[in-house]
PyMOL Python script that loads the backbone (N, CA, C, O; Angstrom):
from pymol import cmd

cmd.read_pdbstr("""\
ATOM      1  N   UNK A   1     -24.801 -19.885  34.077  1.00  0.00           N
ATOM      2  CA  UNK A   1     -23.718 -19.978  33.499  1.00  0.00           C
ATOM      3  C   UNK A   1     -22.604 -19.529  34.323  1.00  0.00           C
ATOM      4  O   UNK A   1     -22.637 -18.429  34.873  1.00  0.00           O
ATOM      5  N   UNK A   2     -21.516 -20.413  34.446  1.00  0.00           N
ATOM      6  CA  UNK A   2     -20.342 -19.727  35.552  1.00  0.00           C
ATOM      7  C   UNK A   2     -19.643 -18.878  34.409  1.00  0.00           C
ATOM      8  O   UNK A   2     -19.711 -19.058  33.193  1.00  0.00           O
ATOM      9  N   UNK A   3     -19.012 -17.986  35.056  1.00  0.00           N
ATOM     10  CA  UNK A   3     -18.012 -17.015  34.530  1.00  0.00           C
ATOM     11  C   UNK A   3     -16.849 -17.068  35.417  1.00  0.00           C
ATOM     12  O   UNK A   3     -17.025 -17.119  36.635  1.00  0.00           O
ATOM     13  N   UNK A   4     -15.647 -17.061  34.897  1.00  0.00           N
ATOM     14  CA  UNK A   4     -14.364 -17.137  35.577  1.00  0.00           C
ATOM     15  C   UNK A   4     -13.511 -15.726  34.940  1.00  0.00           C
ATOM     16  O   UNK A   4     -13.533 -15.384  33.758  1.00  0.00           O
ATOM     17  N   UNK A   5     -12.865 -15.116  35.911  1.00  0.00           N
ATOM     18  CA  UNK A   5     -12.045 -13.922  35.462  1.00  0.00           C
ATOM     19  C   UNK A   5     -10.848 -13.861  35.831  1.00  0.00           C
ATOM     20  O   UNK A   5     -10.576 -14.172  36.991  1.00  0.00           O
ATOM     21  N   UNK A   6      -9.951 -13.489  35.034  1.00  0.00           N
ATOM     22  CA  UNK A   6      -8.655 -13.367  35.320  1.00  0.00           C
ATOM     23  C   UNK A   6      -8.054 -11.953  35.154  1.00  0.00           C
ATOM     24  O   UNK A   6      -8.410 -11.328  34.156  1.00  0.00           O
ATOM     25  N   UNK A   7      -7.146 -11.349  36.048  1.00  0.00           N
ATOM     26  CA  UNK A   7      -6.524 -10.103  35.734  1.00  0.00           C
ATOM     27  C   UNK A   7      -5.228 -10.566  34.850  1.00  0.00           C
ATOM     28  O   UNK A   7      -4.461 -11.498  35.092  1.00  0.00           O
ATOM     29  N   UNK A   8      -5.206  -9.710  33.832  1.00  0.00           N
ATOM     30  CA  UNK A   8      -4.145  -9.896  32.717  1.00  0.00           C
ATOM     31  C   UNK A   8      -3.248  -8.886  32.494  1.00  0.00           C
ATOM     32  O   UNK A   8      -3.469  -7.832  33.090  1.00  0.00           O
ATOM     33  N   UNK A   9      -2.185  -8.959  31.702  1.00  0.00           N
ATOM     34  CA  UNK A   9      -1.410  -8.069  31.275  1.00  0.00           C
ATOM     35  C   UNK A   9      -1.559  -7.697  29.731  1.00  0.00           C
ATOM     36  O   UNK A   9      -0.681  -7.079  29.130  1.00  0.00           O
ATOM     37  N   UNK A  10      -2.764  -8.132  29.134  1.00  0.00           N
ATOM     38  CA  UNK A  10      -3.235  -7.831  27.785  1.00  0.00           C
ATOM     39  C   UNK A  10      -3.492  -6.435  27.721  1.00  0.00           C
ATOM     40  O   UNK A  10      -4.438  -5.979  28.363  1.00  0.00           O
ATOM     41  N   UNK A  11      -2.722  -5.649  26.980  1.00  0.00           N
ATOM     42  CA  UNK A  11      -3.040  -4.156  26.964  1.00  0.00           C
ATOM     43  C   UNK A  11      -3.652  -3.679  25.762  1.00  0.00           C
ATOM     44  O   UNK A  11      -4.279  -2.628  25.890  1.00  0.00           O
ATOM     45  N   UNK A  12      -3.619  -4.273  24.461  1.00  0.00           N
ATOM     46  CA  UNK A  12      -4.138  -3.719  23.198  1.00  0.00           C
ATOM     47  C   UNK A  12      -4.628  -4.700  22.569  1.00  0.00           C
ATOM     48  O   UNK A  12      -4.567  -5.862  22.970  1.00  0.00           O
ATOM     49  N   UNK A  13      -5.226  -4.287  21.399  1.00  0.00           N
ATOM     50  CA  UNK A  13      -5.823  -4.950  20.277  1.00  0.00           C
ATOM     51  C   UNK A  13      -4.896  -5.818  19.879  1.00  0.00           C
ATOM     52  O   UNK A  13      -5.247  -6.941  19.516  1.00  0.00           O
ATOM     53  N   UNK A  14      -3.664  -5.474  19.881  1.00  0.00           N
ATOM     54  CA  UNK A  14      -2.510  -6.246  19.202  1.00  0.00           C
ATOM     55  C   UNK A  14      -2.276  -7.491  20.048  1.00  0.00           C
ATOM     56  O   UNK A  14      -2.022  -8.578  19.529  1.00  0.00           O
ATOM     57  N   UNK A  15      -2.368  -7.305  21.376  1.00  0.00           N
ATOM     58  CA  UNK A  15      -1.965  -8.292  22.220  1.00  0.00           C
ATOM     59  C   UNK A  15      -3.467  -9.296  22.016  1.00  0.00           C
ATOM     60  O   UNK A  15      -3.296 -10.503  21.842  1.00  0.00           O
ATOM     61  N   UNK A  16      -4.544  -8.879  22.039  1.00  0.00           N
ATOM     62  CA  UNK A  16      -5.525  -9.782  21.780  1.00  0.00           C
ATOM     63  C   UNK A  16      -5.508 -10.421  20.681  1.00  0.00           C
ATOM     64  O   UNK A  16      -6.073 -11.514  20.705  1.00  0.00           O
ATOM     65  N   UNK A  17      -4.930 -10.014  19.490  1.00  0.00           N
ATOM     66  CA  UNK A  17      -4.796 -10.743  18.258  1.00  0.00           C
ATOM     67  C   UNK A  17      -3.713 -11.838  18.534  1.00  0.00           C
ATOM     68  O   UNK A  17      -3.747 -12.915  17.938  1.00  0.00           O
ATOM     69  N   UNK A  18      -2.900 -11.580  19.312  1.00  0.00           N
ATOM     70  CA  UNK A  18      -1.671 -12.691  19.704  1.00  0.00           C
ATOM     71  C   UNK A  18      -2.428 -13.805  20.531  1.00  0.00           C
ATOM     72  O   UNK A  18      -2.358 -15.001  20.248  1.00  0.00           O
ATOM     73  N   UNK A  19      -3.070 -13.352  21.455  1.00  0.00           N
ATOM     74  CA  UNK A  19      -3.800 -14.342  22.600  1.00  0.00           C
ATOM     75  C   UNK A  19      -5.009 -15.127  21.846  1.00  0.00           C
ATOM     76  O   UNK A  19      -5.477 -16.169  22.305  1.00  0.00           O
ATOM     77  N   UNK A  20      -5.412 -14.598  20.788  1.00  0.00           N
ATOM     78  CA  UNK A  20      -6.827 -15.132  20.579  1.00  0.00           C
ATOM     79  C   UNK A  20      -6.602 -16.664  19.660  1.00  0.00           C
ATOM     80  O   UNK A  20      -7.562 -17.420  19.806  1.00  0.00           O
ATOM     81  N   UNK A  21      -5.792 -17.058  19.004  1.00  0.00           N
ATOM     82  CA  UNK A  21      -5.682 -18.311  18.605  1.00  0.00           C
ATOM     83  C   UNK A  21      -5.530 -19.255  19.783  1.00  0.00           C
ATOM     84  O   UNK A  21      -6.275 -20.234  19.799  1.00  0.00           O
ATOM     85  N   UNK A  22      -4.747 -19.106  20.672  1.00  0.00           N
ATOM     86  CA  UNK A  22      -4.481 -19.749  21.902  1.00  0.00           C
ATOM     87  C   UNK A  22      -5.731 -19.908  22.734  1.00  0.00           C
ATOM     88  O   UNK A  22      -6.096 -21.051  23.010  1.00  0.00           O
ATOM     89  N   UNK A  23      -6.368 -18.942  23.127  1.00  0.00           N
ATOM     90  CA  UNK A  23      -7.661 -18.860  23.749  1.00  0.00           C
ATOM     91  C   UNK A  23      -8.747 -19.789  23.186  1.00  0.00           C
ATOM     92  O   UNK A  23      -9.389 -20.635  23.808  1.00  0.00           O
ATOM     93  N   UNK A  24      -8.838 -19.405  21.648  1.00  0.00           N
ATOM     94  CA  UNK A  24      -9.837 -20.142  20.969  1.00  0.00           C
ATOM     95  C   UNK A  24      -9.803 -21.671  20.924  1.00  0.00           C
ATOM     96  O   UNK A  24     -10.772 -22.422  21.027  1.00  0.00           O
ATOM     97  N   UNK A  25      -8.435 -22.022  20.741  1.00  0.00           N
ATOM     98  CA  UNK A  25      -8.072 -23.519  20.915  1.00  0.00           C
ATOM     99  C   UNK A  25      -8.454 -24.098  22.328  1.00  0.00           C
ATOM    100  O   UNK A  25      -9.065 -25.159  22.450  1.00  0.00           O
ATOM    101  N   UNK A  26      -8.033 -23.294  23.421  1.00  0.00           N
ATOM    102  CA  UNK A  26      -8.260 -23.904  24.711  1.00  0.00           C
ATOM    103  C   UNK A  26      -9.760 -23.855  25.241  1.00  0.00           C
ATOM    104  O   UNK A  26     -10.294 -24.744  25.905  1.00  0.00           O
ATOM    105  N   UNK A  27     -10.312 -22.736  24.857  1.00  0.00           N
ATOM    106  CA  UNK A  27     -11.776 -22.366  25.366  1.00  0.00           C
ATOM    107  C   UNK A  27     -13.001 -22.480  24.273  1.00  0.00           C
ATOM    108  O   UNK A  27     -14.129 -22.890  24.544  1.00  0.00           O
ATOM    109  N   UNK A  28     -12.555 -22.036  22.990  1.00  0.00           N
ATOM    110  CA  UNK A  28     -13.448 -21.961  22.285  1.00  0.00           C
ATOM    111  C   UNK A  28     -13.822 -20.463  21.852  1.00  0.00           C
ATOM    112  O   UNK A  28     -14.003 -19.598  22.709  1.00  0.00           O
ATOM    113  N   UNK A  29     -13.920 -20.225  20.608  1.00  0.00           N
ATOM    114  CA  UNK A  29     -14.364 -18.984  19.965  1.00  0.00           C
ATOM    115  C   UNK A  29     -15.709 -18.567  20.674  1.00  0.00           C
ATOM    116  O   UNK A  29     -16.701 -19.258  20.907  1.00  0.00           O
ATOM    117  N   UNK A  30     -15.498 -17.438  20.909  1.00  0.00           N
ATOM    118  CA  UNK A  30     -16.629 -16.549  21.168  1.00  0.00           C
ATOM    119  C   UNK A  30     -17.165 -16.887  22.864  1.00  0.00           C
ATOM    120  O   UNK A  30     -18.263 -16.528  23.288  1.00  0.00           O
ATOM    121  N   UNK A  31     -16.303 -17.520  23.550  1.00  0.00           N
ATOM    122  CA  UNK A  31     -16.505 -17.739  24.908  1.00  0.00           C
ATOM    123  C   UNK A  31     -15.855 -17.017  25.826  1.00  0.00           C
ATOM    124  O   UNK A  31     -16.099 -17.212  27.016  1.00  0.00           O
ATOM    125  N   UNK A  32     -14.920 -16.061  25.423  1.00  0.00           N
ATOM    126  CA  UNK A  32     -14.170 -15.314  26.191  1.00  0.00           C
ATOM    127  C   UNK A  32     -13.849 -13.746  25.593  1.00  0.00           C
ATOM    128  O   UNK A  32     -13.813 -13.539  24.380  1.00  0.00           O
ATOM    129  N   UNK A  33     -13.652 -12.813  26.464  1.00  0.00           N
ATOM    130  CA  UNK A  33     -13.458 -11.389  26.138  1.00  0.00           C
ATOM    131  C   UNK A  33     -12.613 -10.877  27.057  1.00  0.00           C
ATOM    132  O   UNK A  33     -12.671 -11.223  28.237  1.00  0.00           O
ATOM    133  N   UNK A  34     -11.562  -9.815  26.507  1.00  0.00           N
ATOM    134  CA  UNK A  34     -10.809  -8.965  27.365  1.00  0.00           C
ATOM    135  C   UNK A  34     -11.196  -7.726  27.599  1.00  0.00           C
ATOM    136  O   UNK A  34     -11.265  -7.048  26.574  1.00  0.00           O
ATOM    137  N   UNK A  35     -11.539  -7.062  28.806  1.00  0.00           N
ATOM    138  CA  UNK A  35     -11.883  -5.686  28.874  1.00  0.00           C
ATOM    139  C   UNK A  35     -10.816  -4.751  29.054  1.00  0.00           C
ATOM    140  O   UNK A  35     -10.269  -4.546  30.138  1.00  0.00           O
ATOM    141  N   UNK A  36     -10.518  -4.167  27.935  1.00  0.00           N
ATOM    142  CA  UNK A  36      -9.204  -3.216  27.943  1.00  0.00           C
ATOM    143  C   UNK A  36      -9.405  -1.917  28.523  1.00  0.00           C
ATOM    144  O   UNK A  36      -8.529  -1.096  28.796  1.00  0.00           O
ATOM    145  N   UNK A  37     -10.809  -1.797  28.706  1.00  0.00           N
ATOM    146  CA  UNK A  37     -11.113  -0.470  29.392  1.00  0.00           C
ATOM    147  C   UNK A  37     -10.821  -0.467  31.038  1.00  0.00           C
ATOM    148  O   UNK A  37     -10.684   0.543  31.729  1.00  0.00           O
ATOM    149  N   UNK A  38     -10.766  -1.730  31.447  1.00  0.00           N
ATOM    150  CA  UNK A  38     -10.418  -1.537  33.117  1.00  0.00           C
ATOM    151  C   UNK A  38      -9.012  -1.730  33.269  1.00  0.00           C
ATOM    152  O   UNK A  38      -8.385  -2.384  32.435  1.00  0.00           O
ATOM    153  N   UNK A  39      -8.453  -1.204  34.286  1.00  0.00           N
ATOM    154  CA  UNK A  39      -6.829  -1.120  34.661  1.00  0.00           C
ATOM    155  C   UNK A  39      -6.459  -2.469  34.854  1.00  0.00           C
ATOM    156  O   UNK A  39      -5.302  -2.722  34.517  1.00  0.00           O
ATOM    157  N   UNK A  40      -7.062  -3.312  35.263  1.00  0.00           N
ATOM    158  CA  UNK A  40      -6.719  -4.699  35.451  1.00  0.00           C
ATOM    159  C   UNK A  40      -6.800  -5.722  34.354  1.00  0.00           C
ATOM    160  O   UNK A  40      -6.402  -6.873  34.527  1.00  0.00           O
ATOM    161  N   UNK A  41      -7.415  -5.217  33.012  1.00  0.00           N
ATOM    162  CA  UNK A  41      -7.561  -5.754  31.830  1.00  0.00           C
ATOM    163  C   UNK A  41      -8.041  -7.218  32.004  1.00  0.00           C
ATOM    164  O   UNK A  41      -7.407  -8.233  31.715  1.00  0.00           O
ATOM    165  N   UNK A  42      -9.410  -7.119  32.584  1.00  0.00           N
ATOM    166  CA  UNK A  42     -10.059  -8.558  32.762  1.00  0.00           C
ATOM    167  C   UNK A  42     -10.426  -9.329  31.678  1.00  0.00           C
ATOM    168  O   UNK A  42     -11.222  -8.872  30.859  1.00  0.00           O
ATOM    169  N   UNK A  43      -9.917 -10.528  31.548  1.00  0.00           N
ATOM    170  CA  UNK A  43     -10.109 -11.660  30.706  1.00  0.00           C
ATOM    171  C   UNK A  43     -11.583 -12.353  31.488  1.00  0.00           C
ATOM    172  O   UNK A  43     -11.586 -12.830  32.622  1.00  0.00           O
ATOM    173  N   UNK A  44     -12.635 -12.274  30.682  1.00  0.00           N
ATOM    174  CA  UNK A  44     -13.719 -13.154  31.240  1.00  0.00           C
ATOM    175  C   UNK A  44     -14.234 -14.271  30.394  1.00  0.00           C
ATOM    176  O   UNK A  44     -14.565 -14.031  29.233  1.00  0.00           O
ATOM    177  N   UNK A  45     -14.316 -15.357  30.843  1.00  0.00           N
ATOM    178  CA  UNK A  45     -14.697 -16.680  30.183  1.00  0.00           C
ATOM    179  C   UNK A  45     -15.964 -17.066  30.668  1.00  0.00           C
ATOM    180  O   UNK A  45     -16.272 -17.121  31.858  1.00  0.00           O
ATOM    181  N   UNK A  46     -16.697 -17.335  29.693  1.00  0.00           N
ATOM    182  CA  UNK A  46     -18.067 -17.963  29.866  1.00  0.00           C
ATOM    183  C   UNK A  46     -18.068 -19.265  29.973  1.00  0.00           C
ATOM    184  O   UNK A  46     -17.166 -19.825  29.349  1.00  0.00           O
ATOM    185  N   UNK A  47     -18.963 -20.089  30.704  1.00  0.00           N
ATOM    186  CA  UNK A  47     -19.180 -21.558  30.636  1.00  0.00           C
ATOM    187  C   UNK A  47     -18.285 -22.483  31.431  1.00  0.00           C
ATOM    188  O   UNK A  47     -17.541 -21.888  32.211  1.00  0.00           O
ATOM    189  N   UNK A  48     -18.210 -23.472  31.418  1.00  0.00           N
ATOM    190  CA  UNK A  48     -17.561 -24.542  32.052  1.00  0.00           C
ATOM    191  C   UNK A  48     -16.205 -24.420  31.392  1.00  0.00           C
ATOM    192  O   UNK A  48     -16.122 -24.495  30.166  1.00  0.00           O
ATOM    193  N   UNK A  49     -15.024 -24.215  32.236  1.00  0.00           N
ATOM    194  CA  UNK A  49     -13.696 -24.092  31.808  1.00  0.00           C
ATOM    195  C   UNK A  49     -12.650 -24.583  32.623  1.00  0.00           C
ATOM    196  O   UNK A  49     -12.774 -24.326  33.820  1.00  0.00           O
ATOM    197  N   UNK A  50     -11.739 -25.169  32.309  1.00  0.00           N
ATOM    198  CA  UNK A  50     -10.832 -25.634  33.236  1.00  0.00           C
ATOM    199  C   UNK A  50      -9.786 -24.366  33.361  1.00  0.00           C
ATOM    200  O   UNK A  50      -9.194 -23.860  32.407  1.00  0.00           O
ATOM    201  N   UNK A  51      -9.685 -23.969  34.717  1.00  0.00           N
ATOM    202  CA  UNK A  51      -8.983 -22.785  34.972  1.00  0.00           C
ATOM    203  C   UNK A  51      -7.474 -22.882  34.525  1.00  0.00           C
ATOM    204  O   UNK A  51      -6.891 -21.885  34.099  1.00  0.00           O
ATOM    205  N   UNK A  52      -6.852 -24.118  34.635  1.00  0.00           N
ATOM    206  CA  UNK A  52      -5.613 -24.191  34.303  1.00  0.00           C
ATOM    207  C   UNK A  52      -5.328 -24.064  33.038  1.00  0.00           C
ATOM    208  O   UNK A  52      -4.410 -23.363  32.611  1.00  0.00           O
ATOM    209  N   UNK A  53      -6.214 -24.836  32.251  1.00  0.00           N
ATOM    210  CA  UNK A  53      -6.137 -24.745  30.804  1.00  0.00           C
ATOM    211  C   UNK A  53      -6.123 -23.395  30.305  1.00  0.00           C
ATOM    212  O   UNK A  53      -5.217 -23.025  29.558  1.00  0.00           O
ATOM    213  N   UNK A  54      -7.219 -22.497  30.721  1.00  0.00           N
ATOM    214  CA  UNK A  54      -7.175 -21.268  30.429  1.00  0.00           C
ATOM    215  C   UNK A  54      -6.034 -20.339  30.742  1.00  0.00           C
ATOM    216  O   UNK A  54      -5.662 -19.474  29.949  1.00  0.00           O
ATOM    217  N   UNK A  55      -5.468 -20.549  31.964  1.00  0.00           N
ATOM    218  CA  UNK A  55      -4.453 -19.640  32.275  1.00  0.00           C
ATOM    219  C   UNK A  55      -3.181 -20.109  31.433  1.00  0.00           C
ATOM    220  O   UNK A  55      -2.352 -19.270  31.080  1.00  0.00           O
ATOM    221  N   UNK A  56      -3.011 -21.676  31.065  1.00  0.00           N
ATOM    222  CA  UNK A  56      -1.956 -22.014  30.351  1.00  0.00           C
ATOM    223  C   UNK A  56      -1.857 -21.410  28.820  1.00  0.00           C
ATOM    224  O   UNK A  56      -0.823 -21.046  28.259  1.00  0.00           O
ATOM    225  N   UNK A  57      -3.105 -21.397  28.323  1.00  0.00           N
ATOM    226  CA  UNK A  57      -3.467 -20.687  27.065  1.00  0.00           C
ATOM    227  C   UNK A  57      -2.870 -19.123  27.136  1.00  0.00           C
ATOM    228  O   UNK A  57      -1.936 -18.858  26.379  1.00  0.00           O
ATOM    229  N   UNK A  58      -3.242 -18.372  27.778  1.00  0.00           N
ATOM    230  CA  UNK A  58      -2.707 -17.009  27.975  1.00  0.00           C
ATOM    231  C   UNK A  58      -1.045 -16.957  28.063  1.00  0.00           C
ATOM    232  O   UNK A  58      -0.339 -16.221  27.373  1.00  0.00           O
ATOM    233  N   UNK A  59      -0.589 -17.882  29.043  1.00  0.00           N
ATOM    234  CA  UNK A  59       0.743 -17.900  29.283  1.00  0.00           C
ATOM    235  C   UNK A  59       1.602 -18.388  28.095  1.00  0.00           C
ATOM    236  O   UNK A  59       2.767 -18.010  27.965  1.00  0.00           O
ATOM    237  N   UNK A  60       0.929 -19.343  27.122  1.00  0.00           N
ATOM    238  CA  UNK A  60       1.658 -19.785  26.145  1.00  0.00           C
ATOM    239  C   UNK A  60       1.509 -18.721  25.030  1.00  0.00           C
ATOM    240  O   UNK A  60       2.210 -18.924  24.038  1.00  0.00           O
ATOM    241  N   UNK A  61       0.734 -17.643  25.018  1.00  0.00           N
ATOM    242  CA  UNK A  61       0.803 -16.454  24.224  1.00  0.00           C
ATOM    243  C   UNK A  61       1.732 -15.445  24.591  1.00  0.00           C
ATOM    244  O   UNK A  61       1.921 -14.397  23.974  1.00  0.00           O
ATOM    245  N   UNK A  62       2.435 -15.903  25.870  1.00  0.00           N
ATOM    246  CA  UNK A  62       3.250 -14.692  26.365  1.00  0.00           C
ATOM    247  C   UNK A  62       2.681 -13.579  27.289  1.00  0.00           C
ATOM    248  O   UNK A  62       3.289 -12.520  27.451  1.00  0.00           O
ATOM    249  N   UNK A  63       1.614 -13.827  27.828  1.00  0.00           N
ATOM    250  CA  UNK A  63       1.109 -12.979  28.839  1.00  0.00           C
ATOM    251  C   UNK A  63       0.667 -13.516  30.351  1.00  0.00           C
ATOM    252  O   UNK A  63       0.689 -14.736  30.509  1.00  0.00           O
ATOM    253  N   UNK A  64       0.354 -12.859  31.232  1.00  0.00           N
ATOM    254  CA  UNK A  64      -0.015 -13.230  32.548  1.00  0.00           C
ATOM    255  C   UNK A  64      -1.373 -13.395  32.685  1.00  0.00           C
ATOM    256  O   UNK A  64      -2.182 -12.752  32.017  1.00  0.00           O
ATOM    257  N   UNK A  65      -1.721 -14.344  33.637  1.00  0.00           N
ATOM    258  CA  UNK A  65      -3.136 -14.272  34.152  1.00  0.00           C
ATOM    259  C   UNK A  65      -3.314 -15.062  35.304  1.00  0.00           C
ATOM    260  O   UNK A  65      -3.087 -16.246  35.554  1.00  0.00           O
ATOM    261  N   UNK A  66      -3.901 -13.858  36.121  1.00  0.00           N
ATOM    262  CA  UNK A  66      -4.120 -14.369  37.697  1.00  0.00           C
ATOM    263  C   UNK A  66      -5.661 -14.281  37.966  1.00  0.00           C
ATOM    264  O   UNK A  66      -6.266 -13.210  37.926  1.00  0.00           O
ATOM    265  N   UNK A  67      -6.232 -15.447  38.235  1.00  0.00           N
ATOM    266  CA  UNK A  67      -7.526 -15.524  38.514  1.00  0.00           C
ATOM    267  C   UNK A  67      -7.957 -14.774  39.822  1.00  0.00           C
ATOM    268  O   UNK A  67      -7.368 -14.891  40.896  1.00  0.00           O
ATOM    269  N   UNK A  68      -9.088 -13.967  39.590  1.00  0.00           N
ATOM    270  CA  UNK A  68      -9.743 -13.253  40.675  1.00  0.00           C
ATOM    271  C   UNK A  68     -10.976 -13.766  40.841  1.00  0.00           C
ATOM    272  O   UNK A  68     -11.720 -13.314  41.711  1.00  0.00           O
TER     273      UNK A  68
END
""", "prot")
cmd.dss("prot")
cmd.show_as("cartoon", "prot")
cmd.util.cbc("prot")
cmd.orient("prot")
């Protein structure tokens, strides 16, 4: 299974609550997670995903996503 990782500026559980509906719609519920314990706040997406669509969903919620 392919995984895609993004460095983000999603910093807290409130930020995750904001981005959740956007990512769930674009990628699917349960197919992504943000590691708030790393300095880079890594968003990991599991499975076949359109990178541009994932980045657009994060940016639509008001955050940045840079593929790593």
